[in-house]
N, C-alpha and C positions, 0 to 999 in steps of 0.2 A: 365555377372553379373554386375548390376549397382552399382556403388560406392555410399554409402549413403551420403546425403548432410550433411553439418556441423550441421544443425538443427536436422536431424535425429539422428546423433551420440549422441546428448545431450538430446534427448527426447522432443525437442521443437515442432517438427511437431506433435507428439502425443498430447501434450498440446493444440496446436491450433485446431486440429481435435475435441477434446473434447469440447473446448470452443465454437467452431462454432455450435455445437449441442445444447449447453446450452443457448447461448445468442441469443434468438429469441424474436420478439415482443410479450410480455407476461407480466405477473405479475412480478414486480421487486423482490419480495420475492422469487419467484420460480427461477428466473434467478440467484440470488445470492446464493441460496442453491445449485443449480446445479454447479455453478462455484466453490464454496467451496468444494463440493464433489470431483470434478476433481482434484483440487490442492492437497487436503489432500491425495487422493489416490496415485497420481503420486509421491509426496514427500515421503509418507510413504513407497512406494515400491522402493524408490531410483531409479525411472525410469526417473528422471529429474535432470539434472545438468546444470550448467552455464559455458560457456567458460571462461578461465582465464582472457581474456581481459574485459569481462563483470563483473566478480566477483572481480576485483581489487578495493580496497578502494581508496578514494580520500582524500588527506590531508585537514584538517580544517573543512570539512563538509561532510555530507552523499552524495552519488552519486545517480542520477536517470538515468537509462539507458533503452531506448526504446528497447524492444524485438520484439514487433509485434503491428501493427496497422491494424484494419479491418474497413475500412470506410463503407462497406456495412451493417455490423451488428452494427456499432458504438461502438466499444470497443477497448481498448489498453491494452497491457501487459507491465509492467514496472518492471525492477529489481532495487531494492534499496539496496545499499551497505553501511553498517554502521560500520565505524571504531570504535575502543574502545572509549566509552564515547560519541559518536556523537548522536545528538538528533534533533527533530523538536521543533518548538514553538507550543503552543496551536494553532490549526488551524481547518478549515473546508474543505470540498471537493467541495465547490461552487455548492451545490445541486446535486452532482453526486454520484451514488452508487459506491461502491468499495468492493472488497474482497481482503484481505491481508493474506498471508501465509508465515510462517517462513521456509526458506529453509536451513539455517545454523545459528548456534549460538542461542542466546536468545535475546528477546526484551521485554521491559516493555511498555505497552500501557495503558495510563491513559485516561479514558473516562469522559467527562464533559457534563452537561446539562446547557443550558443558562437559567438562572432564572429571569433575569431582563435586560431590554434594555432601554437605554436613547438615546438622540439625537446622541451623539458621543462616547458612551461607553456602556459597559454591565457588568453583573456579571455572574459568572459561579459557579456551585457546582460540586465538584469532585464526580463522581458516583462510580468508582472503578479503581484500577490499576491491570492489569492482566500481569503476567509474562508468556510469550509465548515461547515455545521451538520448535524444528524442527517438522514440520507437523501440528502445531497448526494454525488455521485460524479463521478469524472473518469477519463479514460483517458490512459495514456502509451503512445504508439506511437513506437518509434525511427524517426528520429533525434531526435524531440522528447521527450526523456526527462530533461532536466536540471532538477532541482528541489530544494527544501529544504522540510521540514515542521516545524511547531512547534505546540505546545499553548499558546495565549496565556492560558489561564485560570490565575489565580494560586492557586486553591483547589480545583480539581476535575480529575478524571481524564477524559481523552478516549480513545475507542477507535475504531479503523478496521479494516475488513476489506480485505485486499489479495488479489486473485486474479492470479497470475503465470502467464505462458505458459511454464512450466517450473519448475525449482527454483532460486530465487535464492540462490546460495551465496556470491556475491561481487559487488562493485560497485566503482566508482571514486569516491572522494570527492575533492573539490577544496578545497585549503587556501589561504586568502587570503595573498598575498604583496605586496610593495611595488609601487607604481605601477599598481594595478589588475590585476595578474597573479594567476593561480591555479595552484597546483602539484598535478597529479594524484597520487593515492596509492591503491594497491590495498587493498581492505578485504575480509577474509573475514567472512562473516556466519554467525550460528548462532542457534538457537532457545533460548529461556529456559524 
């Protein structure tokens, strides 16, 4: 009898098999719906967990940990670990689709629309803030990609899985300025 791999023991191979079927050259809306269905099913059935070394929080800021990279189909799976109160700035996904699913805890996701753009600044309108719990998932399809994420829990870690339509190595963050303006700034991203 063959010993299961570490990934088999955690359901990661099952996740990758499902994603490989969903992520095919096709309509982005169909891809993201398929990815969302796979994530919510596996998380809902508790068929997917993360190894302790992946799920450990990082002091000071949230952690990004690469779980899988598929160069042929051009997608990546990233676990993001949110310590109590940790959050992102308002940011975009550099024109890349993404599906995000809560695996543990709770997250607040605030969605924005860009309503005005100047030479070196822009304005946003808050569309909504959603409190997402375990098994909740959402899709970001450009140009509807502006958002901020935070762990509102004061004493517990939250974890999300993000499936990106490529390798998200950079994004633009938006820094608040006077009179409701936001200043864009390029941000390089890395894994921890």
